[in-house]
Backbone as CSV, one residue per row, in Angstrom:
resi,resn,N_x,N_y,N_z,CA_x,CA_y,CA_z,C_x,C_y,C_z
1,MET,-54.693,12.690,-104.143,-53.536,13.609,-104.144,-52.573,13.037,-103.195
2,GLU,-52.823,12.831,-101.972,-52.084,12.608,-100.930,-51.357,11.061,-101.173
3,THR,-52.273,10.337,-101.645,-51.582,8.797,-101.961,-50.662,9.071,-103.224
4,PHE,-51.177,9.822,-104.312,-50.279,9.747,-105.368,-48.852,10.397,-104.999
5,ALA,-48.956,11.479,-104.304,-47.812,12.350,-103.953,-46.775,11.320,-102.970
6,ALA,-47.396,10.407,-102.046,-46.778,9.789,-101.090,-46.328,8.463,-101.987
7,LYS,-46.999,7.744,-102.556,-46.654,6.357,-103.173,-46.164,6.499,-104.741
8,GLY,-46.699,7.690,-105.479,-46.521,7.590,-106.772,-47.706,6.991,-107.533
9,LEU,-47.892,7.097,-108.937,-48.618,6.911,-109.665,-48.748,5.147,-110.192
10,PRO,-49.945,4.824,-110.349,-50.199,3.446,-110.622,-50.383,3.521,-112.213
11,SER,-50.099,2.316,-112.974,-50.509,2.259,-114.316,-52.040,2.167,-114.579
12,SER,-52.657,1.792,-113.662,-54.102,1.675,-113.790,-54.823,1.809,-112.421
13,LEU,-56.167,2.101,-112.536,-56.795,2.294,-111.240,-58.208,1.613,-111.429
14,ASP,-58.886,0.656,-110.860,-60.034,0.163,-110.784,-61.094,0.876,-109.803
15,THR,-62.087,1.296,-110.270,-63.209,1.894,-109.479,-64.463,1.411,-109.822
16,ASP,-65.437,1.665,-108.868,-66.927,1.349,-109.251,-67.377,2.379,-110.417
17,ARG,-68.441,2.233,-110.644,-69.109,3.365,-111.727,-70.137,4.244,-111.266
18,GLY,-69.599,5.025,-109.994,-70.413,5.872,-109.694,-70.265,7.097,-110.314
19,SER,-71.133,7.937,-110.292,-71.308,9.140,-111.070,-70.109,10.140,-111.177
20,HIS,-69.281,10.147,-109.968,-68.182,10.945,-109.861,-67.008,10.258,-110.416
21,TYR,-66.983,9.130,-111.035,-66.124,8.264,-111.622,-66.157,8.375,-113.067
22,PHE,-67.468,7.974,-113.269,-67.866,7.727,-114.781,-69.134,8.357,-115.277
23,VAL,-69.232,8.573,-116.443,-70.560,9.291,-117.218,-71.197,7.798,-117.711
24,THR,-72.620,7.425,-117.281,-73.248,6.479,-117.609,-74.877,6.964,-118.247
25,LEU,-74.871,6.888,-119.339,-76.116,7.753,-119.898,-77.495,6.796,-119.561
26,LYS,-77.300,5.532,-119.136,-78.371,4.980,-118.946,-78.056,3.659,-117.672
27,ALA,-78.807,3.638,-116.606,-78.321,2.828,-115.429,-78.020,1.637,-115.893
28,GLY,-76.908,0.777,-115.418,-76.819,-0.545,-115.853,-76.151,-0.837,-117.169
29,GLU,-75.844,0.273,-118.066,-75.141,0.170,-119.307,-73.795,0.539,-119.040
30,ALA,-73.074,0.264,-120.313,-71.660,0.519,-120.140,-71.487,1.859,-120.019
31,VAL,-70.191,2.412,-119.458,-69.895,3.829,-119.094,-69.588,4.461,-120.636
32,ASP,-69.705,5.748,-120.562,-69.332,6.434,-121.774,-67.847,7.054,-121.604
33,LYS,-66.890,6.440,-122.059,-65.630,6.852,-121.881,-65.319,8.163,-122.831
34,SER,-65.977,8.505,-123.593,-65.686,9.645,-124.394,-66.213,11.070,-123.567
35,ARG,-66.929,10.806,-122.638,-67.473,11.756,-121.753,-66.649,11.707,-120.185
36,LEU,-65.786,12.866,-119.879,-64.998,12.508,-118.765,-65.704,13.333,-117.629
37,THR,-65.449,12.712,-116.486,-65.958,13.416,-115.079,-64.580,14.092,-114.894
38,GLN,-64.411,14.872,-113.767,-63.310,15.387,-113.356,-62.304,14.513,-112.910
39,VAL,-62.792,13.401,-112.320,-61.946,12.257,-111.906,-61.340,11.601,-113.257
40,GLY,-62.107,11.252,-114.285,-61.580,10.665,-115.373,-60.622,11.528,-115.971
41,ARG,-61.144,12.849,-116.243,-59.996,13.743,-116.972,-58.669,13.941,-116.282
42,ALA,-58.801,13.926,-114.950,-57.124,13.876,-114.241,-56.785,12.648,-114.273
43,LEU,-57.241,11.605,-114.318,-56.541,10.293,-114.464,-55.817,10.309,-115.946
44,ARG,-56.805,10.612,-116.891,-56.090,10.586,-118.298,-55.045,11.535,-118.527
45,GLN,-54.985,13.030,-117.665,-53.914,13.525,-117.766,-52.628,12.821,-117.240
46,LEU,-52.778,12.094,-115.997,-51.701,11.447,-115.475,-51.172,10.358,-116.256
47,GLY,-52.095,9.819,-117.416,-51.840,8.638,-118.035,-52.050,7.537,-117.341
48,ILE,-53.127,7.494,-116.347,-53.432,6.371,-115.684,-54.687,5.632,-116.305
49,GLU,-54.700,4.284,-116.510,-55.895,3.616,-117.039,-57.043,3.634,-116.126
50,HIS,-58.167,4.101,-116.389,-59.339,4.039,-115.381,-60.114,2.978,-115.907
51,ILE,-60.183,1.919,-115.008,-61.146,0.534,-115.322,-62.362,0.713,-114.527
52,PRO,-63.493,0.603,-115.197,-64.716,0.574,-114.358,-65.045,-0.994,-114.112
53,ALA,-65.576,-1.222,-112.692,-65.833,-2.346,-112.295,-67.234,-2.873,-112.686
54,TYR,-67.110,-4.008,-113.600,-68.551,-4.658,-114.068,-68.714,-5.865,-113.514
55,SER,-67.713,-6.805,-113.431,-67.894,-8.196,-112.706,-68.499,-8.045,-111.287
56,PRO,-69.199,-9.258,-111.032,-69.644,-9.098,-109.531,-68.488,-9.431,-108.575
57,GLU,-67.178,-9.939,-108.997,-66.045,-10.032,-107.965,-65.564,-8.659,-107.941
58,ALA,-65.148,-8.021,-108.917,-64.577,-6.624,-108.629,-65.582,-5.538,-107.873
59,ARG,-66.926,-5.726,-108.119,-67.784,-4.639,-107.634,-67.985,-5.373,-106.137
60,GLY,-67.964,-6.698,-105.786,-68.013,-7.163,-104.401,-66.964,-6.691,-103.612
61,ARG,-65.634,-6.297,-104.196,-64.564,-6.168,-103.257,-64.752,-4.636,-102.800
62,SER,-65.034,-3.909,-103.823,-65.020,-2.650,-103.370,-66.324,-2.264,-102.246
63,GLU,-67.363,-3.013,-102.498,-68.611,-3.091,-101.776,-68.081,-3.420,-100.305
64,ARG,-67.487,-4.717,-100.295,-67.358,-5.037,-98.886,-66.298,-4.008,-98.076
65,MET,-65.450,-3.318,-98.749,-64.454,-2.492,-98.297,-65.356,-1.302,-97.841
66,PHE,-66.366,-0.847,-98.626,-67.283,0.397,-98.332,-67.979,0.035,-96.899
67,CYS,-68.371,-1.212,-97.149,-69.337,-1.636,-95.786,-68.649,-1.574,-94.425
68,THR,-67.258,-2.056,-94.618,-66.451,-2.150,-93.498,-66.011,-0.656,-92.919
69,LEU,-65.916,0.196,-94.093,-65.471,1.592,-93.450,-66.683,2.342,-93.032
70,GLN,-67.949,2.141,-93.579,-69.096,2.738,-93.458,-69.740,2.299,-92.019
71,ASP,-69.479,1.066,-91.704,-69.777,0.639,-90.490,-69.047,0.903,-89.210
72,ARG,-67.647,0.943,-89.615,-66.704,0.966,-88.390,-66.274,2.546,-88.161
73,LEU,-66.073,3.168,-89.162,-65.514,4.470,-88.934,-66.457,5.470,-88.437
74,PRO,-67.693,5.536,-88.612,-68.394,6.414,-87.630,-68.438,6.147,-86.264
75,LYS,-68.317,4.838,-85.893,-68.379,4.587,-84.617,-66.935,4.884,-83.896
76,GLU,-65.862,4.564,-84.635,-64.596,5.035,-84.186,-64.538,6.563,-84.075
77,LEU,-65.041,7.224,-84.889,-65.164,8.882,-84.645,-65.912,9.217,-83.541
78,ALA,-66.962,8.657,-83.488,-67.678,9.062,-82.355,-67.159,8.611,-80.952
79,LEU,-66.520,7.472,-80.857,-65.811,7.308,-79.715,-64.705,8.044,-79.293
80,ALA,-63.975,8.520,-80.275,-63.000,9.718,-80.188,-63.468,10.959,-79.783
81,GLY,-64.772,11.115,-80.054,-65.187,12.499,-79.707,-65.067,13.443,-80.816
82,ILE,-64.755,12.957,-82.025,-64.462,13.768,-83.357,-65.593,14.538,-83.658
83,ALA,-65.616,15.906,-83.950,-66.836,16.766,-84.323,-66.818,17.633,-85.139
84,ASP,-65.358,17.553,-86.019,-65.282,18.630,-87.188,-64.438,17.949,-88.159
85,ILE,-64.289,18.349,-89.448,-63.764,17.557,-90.536,-62.102,17.558,-90.152
86,GLU,-61.620,18.652,-89.947,-60.015,18.707,-89.574,-59.723,17.676,-88.801
87,ALA,-60.271,17.460,-87.553,-60.167,16.792,-86.712,-60.256,15.185,-86.965
88,ALA,-61.406,14.964,-87.966,-61.545,13.757,-88.429,-60.647,13.362,-89.419
89,ASN,-60.009,14.150,-90.283,-59.037,13.746,-91.273,-57.654,13.519,-90.291
90,ARG,-57.423,14.202,-89.548,-56.234,13.556,-88.777,-56.228,12.424,-87.961
91,PHE,-57.451,12.112,-87.087,-57.792,11.001,-86.818,-57.439,9.743,-87.868
92,ILE,-58.085,9.970,-88.856,-58.081,8.961,-90.004,-56.511,8.678,-90.238
93,ALA,-55.940,9.842,-90.550,-54.656,9.462,-91.222,-53.465,9.048,-90.270
94,GLN,-53.734,9.468,-88.791,-52.938,9.307,-87.791,-53.229,7.943,-86.926
95,THR,-54.504,7.801,-86.610,-55.037,6.564,-85.906,-55.795,5.489,-86.603
96,TYR,-56.880,6.036,-87.439,-57.638,4.724,-87.929,-56.861,4.241,-88.943
97,LEU,-56.472,4.736,-90.090,-55.753,3.781,-91.024,-54.533,3.078,-90.699
98,PRO,-53.675,3.419,-89.742,-52.712,2.487,-89.404,-53.090,1.441,-88.476
99,ALA,-54.176,1.636,-87.712,-54.923,0.288,-87.144,-55.504,-0.554,-87.872
100,HIS,-56.251,-0.058,-88.882,-56.739,-0.872,-90.080,-55.964,-1.357,-90.733
101,ASN,-54.764,-0.958,-91.208,-53.754,-1.523,-92.220,-53.175,-2.903,-91.300
102,ALA,-52.869,-2.481,-90.044,-52.343,-3.403,-89.271,-53.082,-4.611,-89.025
103,ARG,-54.529,-4.545,-88.875,-55.136,-5.753,-88.903,-55.476,-6.346,-90.287
104,PHE,-55.769,-5.569,-91.220,-56.406,-6.268,-92.436,-55.365,-6.429,-93.681
105,ALA,-54.275,-5.650,-93.402,-53.256,-5.499,-94.691,-52.532,-6.948,-94.788
106,ARG,-52.179,-7.452,-96.130,-51.449,-8.756,-96.067,-50.105,-8.261,-96.913
107,PRO,-49.113,-8.980,-96.784,-47.944,-8.701,-97.704,-48.127,-9.109,-99.147
108,ALA,-47.523,-8.271,-100.055,-47.561,-8.233,-101.387,-46.588,-9.476,-101.879
109,ALA,-47.118,-10.162,-103.091,-46.329,-11.344,-103.354,-45.281,-10.673,-104.004
110,VAL,-45.116,-9.688,-104.615,-43.655,-8.887,-105.181,-43.637,-7.763,-104.267
111,GLN,-42.568,-7.536,-103.776,-42.326,-6.346,-102.878,-41.704,-5.209,-103.639
112,ASP,-41.319,-5.367,-104.817,-40.999,-4.048,-105.583,-42.103,-3.093,-105.842
113,SER,-42.020,-2.007,-105.862,-43.092,-1.015,-106.059,-43.180,-0.668,-107.917
114,ALA,-44.484,-0.983,-108.262,-44.662,-0.489,-109.525,-45.096,0.907,-109.921
115,PHE,-45.358,1.582,-108.666,-45.689,3.012,-108.707,-44.693,3.767,-109.340
116,VAL,-44.946,4.836,-109.983,-44.027,5.880,-110.608,-43.970,7.261,-109.744
117,ALA,-42.752,7.760,-109.419,-42.850,8.990,-108.456,-43.466,10.072,-109.508
118,ALA,-44.091,11.089,-108.713,-44.673,12.162,-109.510,-44.280,13.491,-108.745
119,ASP,-44.114,14.423,-109.406,-43.972,15.831,-108.922,-45.091,16.355,-108.236
120,PRO,-44.970,16.788,-106.928,-46.360,17.380,-106.302,-46.862,18.597,-107.068
121,ALA,-45.961,19.374,-107.502,-46.460,20.683,-108.260,-47.183,20.354,-109.298
122,VAL,-46.932,19.159,-110.042,-47.587,18.892,-111.309,-48.791,18.262,-111.129
123,LEU,-48.973,17.456,-109.897,-50.020,16.932,-109.237,-51.209,17.926,-108.944
124,ALA,-50.504,19.053,-108.229,-51.457,20.115,-107.741,-52.466,20.743,-108.818
125,GLU,-51.718,20.904,-110.054,-52.024,21.516,-111.121,-53.288,20.641,-112.147
126,ILE,-52.963,18.975,-111.712,-53.922,18.281,-112.265,-55.114,17.809,-111.515
127,LEU,-54.534,17.692,-110.420,-55.760,17.095,-109.396,-56.727,18.382,-108.798
128,CYS,-57.378,19.081,-109.609,-58.212,19.905,-109.031,-59.255,20.248,-109.962
129,ILE,-60.292,20.891,-109.655,-61.401,21.125,-110.754,-60.963,21.996,-111.874
130,GLN,-61.249,21.528,-113.077,-60.756,22.359,-114.290,-62.119,22.607,-115.158
131,GLU,-62.575,23.891,-115.458,-63.591,24.024,-116.221,-63.295,25.172,-117.256
132,GLU,-63.770,24.907,-118.404,-63.524,25.954,-119.505,-64.389,26.984,-119.660
133,ARG,-64.205,28.173,-119.878,-64.817,29.472,-119.981,-64.673,30.212,-121.062
134,VAL,-65.675,31.142,-121.345,-65.253,32.215,-122.429,-65.459,33.730,-121.707
135,VAL,-64.220,34.234,-121.770,-64.215,35.712,-121.139,-65.464,36.850,-121.643
136,ALA,-66.012,37.123,-120.977,-66.956,38.298,-121.321,-66.689,39.422,-121.638
137,ARG,-67.392,40.318,-122.154,-66.950,41.701,-122.833,-66.530,42.737,-121.863
138,ASP,-66.721,42.414,-120.552,-65.977,43.390,-119.475,-64.689,42.568,-119.045
139,ASN,-64.264,41.566,-119.689,-63.099,41.216,-119.442,-63.057,40.376,-118.023
140,THR,-64.236,39.758,-117.694,-64.440,38.805,-116.532,-64.784,37.596,-116.929
141,VAL,-64.524,36.782,-116.103,-65.048,35.120,-116.113,-65.999,34.966,-114.892
142,ALA,-66.874,34.139,-115.365,-67.963,33.746,-114.334,-67.632,32.236,-114.074
143,PHE,-67.532,32.104,-112.509,-67.290,30.798,-112.244,-67.583,30.659,-110.805
144,ALA,-68.750,29.537,-110.488,-69.187,29.355,-109.160,-69.732,30.389,-108.442
145,ARG,-70.521,31.324,-109.077,-71.485,32.193,-108.627,-70.296,33.481,-108.181
146,LEU,-69.203,33.463,-108.774,-68.004,34.495,-108.671,-67.901,35.272,-110.163
147,ARG,-67.702,36.485,-110.002,-67.172,37.190,-111.124,-65.765,37.694,-111.081
148,LEU,-64.961,36.908,-111.692,-63.727,37.100,-111.775,-63.020,38.078,-112.707
149,GLN,-62.484,39.181,-112.366,-61.922,40.254,-113.103,-60.494,39.874,-113.444
150,LEU,-60.228,39.979,-114.988,-58.903,39.559,-115.360,-57.981,40.762,-115.251
151,PRO,-56.870,40.781,-114.677,-55.869,41.738,-114.661,-55.329,42.127,-116.036
152,GLN,-54.884,43.485,-115.910,-54.075,43.691,-117.122,-52.902,42.975,-117.616
153,SER,-52.752,42.511,-118.970,-51.900,41.491,-118.944,-50.652,42.081,-120.119
154,PRO,-49.426,41.793,-119.798,-48.324,42.351,-120.728,-48.462,41.496,-122.151
155,ILE,-49.227,40.456,-122.240,-49.070,39.739,-123.676,-50.455,40.296,-124.459
156,ARG,-51.511,40.875,-124.130,-52.511,41.297,-124.906,-53.281,42.507,-124.034
157,HIS,-54.124,43.211,-124.853,-54.849,44.304,-124.382,-55.950,43.625,-123.443
158,HIS,-56.540,42.611,-123.864,-57.735,42.013,-123.056,-57.949,40.522,-123.546
159,PHE,-58.808,39.873,-123.058,-59.089,38.611,-123.326,-60.583,38.300,-123.697
160,VAL,-61.380,39.438,-123.971,-62.734,39.364,-124.523,-62.797,38.151,-125.505
161,LYS,-63.796,37.294,-125.323,-64.309,36.267,-125.980,-62.900,35.105,-126.299
162,ALA,-62.136,35.267,-125.243,-61.090,34.226,-125.310,-61.519,32.838,-124.626
163,ALA,-61.065,31.622,-125.047,-61.370,30.560,-124.359,-60.407,30.428,-123.164
164,VAL,-60.714,30.166,-121.973,-59.795,30.066,-120.768,-60.251,29.028,-119.878
165,LYS,-59.378,28.560,-119.222,-59.923,27.281,-118.335,-59.477,27.794,-116.730
166,VAL,-60.622,27.512,-116.076,-60.515,27.752,-114.762,-60.119,26.637,-113.923
167,ARG,-58.979,26.795,-112.841,-58.795,25.721,-112.161,-59.101,26.078,-110.430
168,GLN,-59.905,25.123,-109.745,-60.101,25.428,-108.453,-59.612,24.436,-107.700
169,TYR,-58.576,24.605,-106.700,-57.614,23.892,-106.007,-58.171,23.308,-104.688
170,PRO,-57.937,22.239,-104.188,-58.334,21.742,-102.992,-58.568,22.790,-101.745
171,ASP,-57.998,23.790,-101.814,-58.004,24.957,-100.639,-58.900,25.895,-101.066
172,GLY,-59.586,25.817,-102.258,-60.475,26.754,-102.747,-60.002,27.945,-103.467
173,THR,-58.772,27.955,-103.484,-58.277,29.134,-104.280,-58.238,28.742,-105.981
174,LEU,-58.275,29.893,-106.529,-58.494,29.702,-108.184,-57.343,30.276,-108.927
175,ALA,-57.421,29.880,-110.288,-56.311,30.299,-111.035,-57.032,30.262,-112.629
176,ILE,-56.652,31.153,-113.356,-57.369,31.032,-114.750,-56.066,31.006,-115.882
177,PHE,-56.370,30.243,-116.589,-54.936,29.704,-117.703,-55.817,30.227,-119.090
178,HIS,-54.874,30.937,-120.020,-54.994,30.841,-121.314,-53.925,30.220,-122.045
179,GLY,-54.323,29.066,-122.457,-53.316,28.050,-123.121,-52.612,27.647,-121.986
180,PRO,-51.178,27.512,-122.012,-50.219,27.274,-120.991,-49.959,28.415,-120.030
181,ARG,-50.541,29.497,-120.170,-50.109,30.708,-119.562,-51.033,30.980,-118.182
182,ARG,-50.611,30.905,-117.107,-51.441,31.331,-115.917,-51.582,33.023,-115.960
183,ILE,-52.883,33.397,-115.939,-52.898,34.759,-116.295,-53.490,35.538,-115.131
184,ALA,-54.258,34.660,-114.122,-54.580,35.382,-112.975,-54.912,34.339,-111.815
185,GLN,-54.860,34.771,-110.677,-55.300,33.953,-109.482,-55.758,34.430,-108.405
186,TYR,-56.749,33.970,-107.683,-57.906,34.614,-106.957,-57.884,33.697,-105.648
187,SER,-58.357,34.297,-104.336,-58.715,33.615,-103.270,-60.072,32.787,-103.462
188,SER,-60.455,32.135,-102.464,-61.756,31.348,-102.637,-62.929,32.353,-102.677
189,GLN,-62.741,33.651,-102.323,-63.736,34.617,-102.381,-63.633,35.331,-103.635
190,GLY,-62.755,35.060,-104.558,-62.377,35.721,-105.712,-61.780,37.102,-105.706
191,THR,-61.023,37.252,-104.715,-60.364,38.421,-104.283,-58.804,38.183,-105.346
192,ALA,-58.405,39.043,-106.189,-57.221,38.838,-107.067,-56.145,38.522,-106.178
193,ILE,-55.090,37.695,-106.527,-53.785,37.590,-105.767,-52.841,37.879,-106.636
194,GLN,-51.860,38.621,-106.200,-50.756,38.916,-107.164,-50.023,37.782,-107.366
195,GLN,-49.528,37.766,-108.824,-48.857,36.472,-109.207,-47.359,36.564,-108.878
196,THR,-46.762,35.467,-108.345,-45.190,35.632,-108.269,-44.613,34.801,-109.490
197,CYS,-45.468,34.104,-110.203,-44.865,33.527,-111.504,-45.859,33.742,-112.607
198,PRO,-45.452,34.845,-113.514,-46.521,35.095,-114.479,-46.908,34.437,-115.553
199,THR,-45.889,33.299,-115.941,-46.385,32.424,-116.938,-46.969,31.047,-116.330
200,GLY,-46.737,30.780,-115.081,-47.339,29.511,-114.501,-46.835,28.288,-115.305
201,GLN,-47.686,27.162,-115.057,-47.330,26.070,-115.655,-48.838,25.008,-115.981
202,ALA,-48.729,24.695,-117.150,-49.842,24.061,-117.628,-49.589,22.504,-117.435
203,ALA,-50.858,22.122,-117.126,-50.599,20.386,-117.035,-51.902,19.837,-117.791
């Protein structure tokens, strides 16, 4: 999300075929593009072509990068005395990546950017966990061991048996959507949050 917000959206994204990127029914076979992971769903919503790496050359590039990062980064974190995730994220963004790019980056053959600017608010609604649920008889929604009670709504008496979509954002907060309308918001512990915008924005 940070990269898309800062740089914009690419027209396509090449990745390996890890299970967080693609569904592969049998190891070594082609990915099933009809069954989307959360990453695949988000890229499709953004209009970004998701390209799985099959060739040895494509796989080799990503594997060499992973090898470099997995070898160097833990040692750099240890040398810097990093002991928690927040400090590690700051170190990576402010120290490690600038030094890494200064050493390994090469100028692009074409300087103009092909990335398309994106609205951070729209990105936030897409780059999150999204799962469908059916509202229970007591007007609640079950999600991640939480029972989310839907509040009274001005548009209908209840949502029993209605299909809704739960969105879990990177900070852990939750929202429930019925079609394009956001009907409830919650803390990461499932406590209802008063909505400031009753209709919300679907993405």
